[in-house]
N, C-alpha and C positions, 0 to 999 in steps of 0.2 A: 504493500500500500504506500509506503513512504517513497519507494522508488518511482511509482507512478506520479505522485504529487511533485516530486522533484522534476521529473520530465515535463510535466505540464507547466510548472513555473519557469523552467528553462525555455520552453517554446514560447511562452508569453513574453519573456524578456527579449528573446531573439526577434519575435514579431514586432514588438514596440521599437526596438533599435533599428530595424529595417525601415519601418514607417518613418521614424525620425530622420533618417538619411534621405529618404525619397521625397519628403514634403518640402516644397520650395518656399512657402510663406513663413516668415520668421515668427509670426504670432502662433500659427499652428504648430510650428516646430517646438516652441516653448511649451505648448499644451501637451504635445506628445512626449516631450521630455519629462513633464510632470507625471504622466501615466507610466513612463519608463521607470521613474524613481519609485513609484508605488509598487510596480511589478518587481523591482529589485528588492524592495523591503519585504515583499511576500516571499521571494526566494530565500532571503536571509533568514526569515522566520522558519521556513520549512527546513532549512539546514541547521536549525537550532542555534542561531546567533541573534538573540533578541536585542542585544545592545547595539550591534551593528545595524540591525533593521530599524531601530528607532532613530539612529543617526541618519541613515539613508532617507528615511521618511521625512525628517525635518529638513535636511539639506537638499537632497535630490528631488524630493517630492513637492517641496513648498518654496524654499528660499531661492534656489537657483532659477526656476522658471519665473518666479516673481521678479527677480532682478533683470532677467532677460526681457520680460514684458515691459517693465519700466524703461529699459534702455531703448527698445524699439519705439515706444511711445515718444520718448524724447527726440530721437532721430527723426521720426516722421514730423514732429512739431517744428524742428529746425528747418527741415526741407520745405515746409509750407511757408515759412517766413522768407526764405531766400528767393522764392519765385515772385 
C-alpha cells in the first residue's frame, strides 16, 4: 500500500513539474508552482518526513508563488507606465 501511495505522489509531482515547464504565462506558472509545492509536501509526508513537508508547504506552496505573483504584478504595472 505504501509503495502505491509513493508512486502516485511521484506521478503527481512529475505531472505538476511538467505542466510548470510547459505553461508560458508567468501568472499560471506561479499557480502551478504552488500546486507543485503542495504535491511535494504530500510526497514528503508519504515518505514520513513531516518536518520537511511543513517547510515545503510554507515555502514552496505559499511564499515563493506569492513573491512571484507580486513580482509579475509589479513588472506589468511598470510596463503600463512606460507606454
